[in-house]
N, C-alpha and C positions, 0 to 999 in steps of 0.2 A: 431334253428340256428346251423348250422354246424361250425366246428372248423378249417377248412381248412386254415384260416389265423392266427391261434394261434401259438405262438412262439414254443410251444412243438412240433407241427407237422411239422414245418420247420426244426427243429432239427432232428426229425425222417427221414425226406425226405432226409437229408444230409448222412445218414447212408447206406452203401451197405448191400447186403444180408449176407455176412460174418460178418460184424460188428453188424448186428441186432441179429445173433445168439449169439455173445459174450455178447451183451447187455443183453439178457435174462438170462444169468449165472451172469452177474455182478449185475443185479437188485435184486438178491436173496442174496447178501453178507450181512453181519451181521448189517451193519449200515443202511440198508434199512428195515430190518425185524421188527424194532420197529414201523414202520409206516405200518400197515397192509393194510390201504386202498390204498396206493400207489402201493403195490404189486398186490392187486386185480384189481387196474386199469390196470396195464401192463398186467395181465392174460386176462383181458377183450380185450385189443388191440390184443394181439397175438393169443389167443385161440378162442374167440368168433368172432372177426373180422379179420381173416387172409388176408393178403395182404394190400390193401390200406385202412386204417381206418380213413383217414382225413376228410371223410364226416359225421363222427359221430357227434351227438349233445350232448350238456352238459345235456339235459334232459334224453338221453338214457343212459349216464354214471351214472347219479344219480339213474335211475330206476334199472340198473344192481346192483350198490353197496348197495342201501339202500331200495329196494323193494318198498312199498306203502307209505313210509314216505313222508310228504310234501316236495316238492322241495325246496332246499334252495341254491340259486345261490352263496352266499358268501362261503358256504362250498365247492362247486365244484371249485370256483376260487382258494381258498387256496390249494386245493387237485392238481389242474393243475400246480400250482406254485411249489408245492414240487416235483412233477413228473418232471418238467422241470429241476429243480436243479439236479436231479439224472441223467438225460441225459447228462446235461452239465458237470458233475463230470466224467461220462463215457468217454466223448470225450476228456476231458483233460487227464484222466488216460491212454487212447489209445495213445495220443501224447507223453506222457512220456515214455511209454513202448517202442515206436517205436525209440525213441531217446536214444541211449546208453549214450551219453554225459550228457544229461539233467537228466537222471535216476541216474547216478553215482555222478553227482554234487549235486543233492539234499541229496544223502547219505553222501556225504563228509561234507556238510553243517550240517547235523545232528550230525556227529561224532565230528566236530569241536565245535559246541555249547555245546556239552555235555562233552568236555575234553577227548574224547576216541582217545588216540594218535595212537595206533597200527591200528585200523580200518581207521583211517584218512590217515595214511601213505599208507595203502594198496589201499585206494581209489584214492589217488593222483597218485600211481603207475599206477593204471587201467587206469586212465584218460590220463595220458602221453602215455601209449601204444595205446590208442584210437586215439590220435592226430597223432601219428606216422603212423597208418594204413590208415589215411583218405587220400582219393585221390582228393576230390574236395577242392581246395584252395581258395575259394571265401572270401569275406570280413568277413562272419560269422566264417570262419575258424580261422582268425586272432583274432577276438574278443574272440573266446572260449580259444585260447592260452593266450590271455592277462587275462582272468578270471582265468585260471588255474594257471598262474604265481602269480597272487595276492593271490589266496587261498594258494599256497605253501609258499609264503613268510610269511603270517600271521601264518601258521602251524610252519614253521622253527623258526621264530623270537621269538616264545613263549618259545622256548626250547633251542636255540644255538645262542648266542650273536655274535660270531665271524664267523658265517656261511657265505660263499659267495652265496648270494641268487640269483645271476645272474639277478638282477633286470633290467639292461640295456635292456636285450632281451625282458623282459615284456613290458617295454616302448616302444621298437621298434615294438612289435606286435600291440600295441595300435595305434601308429602312421600309420602303414600301414593300419590298419582297417579305421582309420579316413580318410586318403587319399583316399581310394577306395570309401568309402561312400560318401565323398564329392563330388568327380568327378562324381559318379553315379547320385547323386541327382541334380548336375549341368546340366548334359544331360537332366534329366527329366524336370528341371526348363526352360531349353532353349526351350523345346517342348511346354510347358504349355504358356510361354510367347508369343510364335508365334501364337499358335492356339487361346488362349484366350485373346490375345492383352493385357496381364498384364505385371507387372514389378516386379516379386519376385526376391529378392536379397539372396545371400548366403554369410554371413560374413566370413566364413573360406575359401572361394574359392581363393581370391587373395594371401593370404600368401602361400597357397599350391602351386599355379601356379608359385610363385616366388621361392619356394624351390626346385621344381622338376627338371628344366632343367639340373643342374650340379650335381645332387645328385645320389647316388647309389640306391635310391629306384626305379629308372627306370629299374633296373635288375630284379625287381619282376614283372612277366608277367601281372598280372591283373592291377597293377598300370600303366604300360606302355600302356596296351591296353586302359584303361579308359581315360588316359591322351591324347592319340591320338584320341580317339573317341570324347573327348570334343572339341579338336581343329577342328575336322572335323565338328561336328554340329554346333559349335558356330562361327567358323570363316571360315569355308569351305575351309580349307587348302587341296587341292586335292593332294599335294605332299606326304601326309601321308596315302592315301587311300590304295594303294597296299600293303604297309607294314602292316598297320592295319589289313586288310583282312587276309593276310597270318598268322599273329600273332594270331588271333581269331582261325582261323582253326587248327593251330598247338597246341593250348592250350585249345581246348574245354573241355577236361576232367577236367579242374581246375574249370569250372563254374558249379553252380547249373543249373538245366533245365530252371528254371524261368529267371535266368540272361542272359543265353546264347540266350534265345528267344529274350529278350529285346535288347541285343547288336546286334544281326542279323537284327532285325527290324529297329534299329537306322541307321546302315549302308545302308540299303536298301532305307530307307526314304530319305537319303542323295542323293542315286543314282536317285531315282524318281524325286527329285527336280531338279536335273541336267538334267535329261531326259525332264522335262517339259520346260527347258530352251534350248530345241532343241540340246542336246548333245547326239548323237545316241550311242556313246560308253557306256554311262552309262545306256542306255535303255537295252543293251544287258547284261550289268553287273548285273542289278537289277533282270532281268529274270533269269539268271544263278544262282545267290545267292539264290532266292526264291526256285527254283527247288531243288537245292542241300540242302537247310535247311530244306524243307519239307521231302525230301527223307531220311535224316538222323534223322528226328524226332525233330529237334531243334525247329521247328515252329508249332509243334502239341502240344495242351494242352488240357488235360482231353480227349484225343482221338478226338479232334476237331480241325478244322482249322478256325481260326478267320475270320469272313465274310469280313473283310477288306483286309486280306492277300489273300483270295480267289479271290476277285475282282481285286486286284492289278496284280495277276499272269495273269489273262485273258486279263487285259488292255494292259499289257506290250507285252504278246504274239500277240495280235491284232496289236499293233504298229510296231512289227517286222514282221508282215506278217506271223506269225505262226497260221493260222486260224484253220487247222486241229487239231494241238497240243492243241490249246485253248479249243476247242470243246471236245476234248478227255478229257482234265484236267477237265472241267466242269462236264462231265458225270461220270468220275471215282472217283471224289472226293466230289460230291454233298452230299453224305450221311455223310460227315464229318462236314457239317455246322450245327450249332445249330438249333434245330427245330423252335425255336422262330424267327429266321431270315432267314430260308432256302428259303421260297417262294419268299420273296423280292429279296434275294441274287441271286437265280437262274434266274429269269425272267429279272432282270436288266442286268445281264451278257449275257443272251441269247439274249436280244435286241441288245446289242453292236455287238456280233457276226453276228447276222442277217444283221446288217447295213454294217458290213466290207464285208460280202458276197454280198452285194447289194440287199438283200431281204427286201426292204424298207417297204413294206405293212405289213410284219410280225413284223418289228421292231416297227413301228408306233402303231400297234394294242396293242403290250405290254405297250409302253410308255403311251398311252393315257388312258389305262384301269387299270393301277396300281398305287397306291400311294406309293411314296418312302419317308419313314419317316426321313431317314438320309439327313442332309442338303446338304452335298456335292454330294450324289447320285442324289438329287433332282436337284441341279444345272447342273450337267452333263446330266441328262435325258432331261432337257429343252434345253440344248445346243445341244444335239443330235437330238431332234425333229427339231430344226432350221436348222441344217445341212442337214437332209433329206428333209426338205421343199424347201431348196434352190436347192439341187441337182435335185428335181423333178420340178424345175421351178415354184413352187406355190408361187409367190411372193406376192400376196395380203395377203395369210394366213401367209406367212413368216413375213411380215411387222407387222401384228397384234400381232403375237407371239414374236416378237423381242421387241416390245413396252412393253408387259407385262414382258418379261425377264428383261428389264432395270429396271422396277419398283421393281421387286423381288430382284435383286442384290443390289439395292440402300438401301433397308431396311433391309437386313439380316445382322446378327451379329454373332460374335464368330466363324468365319471361317477362321481366320488368314490370311496368304498370298493368300489363295484361292479366297478371295474377289478382291484383285488386279488382280489376274490372269483373272477372269471373267469380270472385268472392262475393261481389255485390249481386251478381246475376243468381247465384246459388241462393242467396238470402231471399231474393225476390221470387224465385221459383218455389221455394219453401213456403213462402206466404200464400202464393197463388195455389199451392196444392191444398194448404189448410182451408181456404176460402171454398174451394171446389168440393172439399169433403163436409163442408158445412160446420166447421169448428168456429166456436164463438170468439176465440182470441183475436182473429183477425177478420171478424164479419164486417166491421165498419171500416177496414183499411182501404185508403186510396193511395195508389202509387203517385209519387211526385215526378216531376220533369227531370230530377237529378237521377232518377232510376235508369240503370242502363237498359237500352232497347225499350224505352219508356211506352212508345206507341204500341208495341205488341202487348206488353203487360197490361196497359190500360184497356186494350181491346179485349183481352181474355179475362178480365176480372169483372 
């Protein structure tokens, strides 16, 4: 039995080539040398099995280490567990080494615990200089300032009773951190509640929302940005949109890469929702923000484009009639989609472009021969099939597919407002079929601008 699913090999897979080289040195440190079998195991991996060693079996490992001795599974499992601990320690060690603040914070803690006054004072000075030099002022920045303030207070208060510890600023940093994190999590909760149809509550949110409007905390860019972002996603206050977008773009340097990615996606999701409500100005806005944030790297993670982002860009491009630009984007960025999702993502979006180009047979071939595991993509692909069948005047097949689509939408769960959207689509498709069949009930019916996909229904009626 190979060990490809073993925890140890998942850890190894997470290390890049440079980190693997460093690990070889790390594994020879003194605290590993006491366990010679662990060192020999790593030697077996790196020297006897260079490259991908995830297919190795426990029996192979045992034979290499212990020769002709009878196989002992318990002994191998203990060895793998010990080796796993070494790799985990290396990963933690690397993270500490890369974070100057964490590195010095641990040293400061050691000095304080051992009553080493001068080294502690130097460590506090080093940490203060680090905070001054930091350019990213996200929530973690204020948390670190708070932690440093508390450490400095404990250091000073042990030695000088009359010292001005400036503890108000320490409390202020804690407050700013709490406000930012609360608003961030409130935006996340809003998304989860809508998509999963849940009712998660945040007990700190209401007091913070009461505090902010007349407070000086809104002078802090990230507090102001997340406050307006919450108003946008929770209450759809369109009046804050332009100011919020400008604020984000002016203060991109204050965000971590991960947070900036999330903020842009939240703003874009708002635009897409408005676009789905037939507001064309937001369609253009969403498309422009996507292109801007991809070009500047804000929406690139681990050198990849999220498959939903990739799909949304093309969807918006098609909606705006930018077919050549959409196809160009698909071809030039397809290599950035994660390999696990690339096939589904590319063919799904190619089918949509073919449809927009009136290449109906090409689109149907893709839609009928590919299974889309994502629920929303599956809904959209079935809807696209119905649109093509109607435009081809295949009304009998259209009727059968519509009946199946109704049943599918009725039983599907956990798709949030998308379910309501497609229920409205089904109602409109039913009316459209009745009109096409010449039934009197809807003979004089006109689709309103509140109809989902209004322009298509208006054009077909």
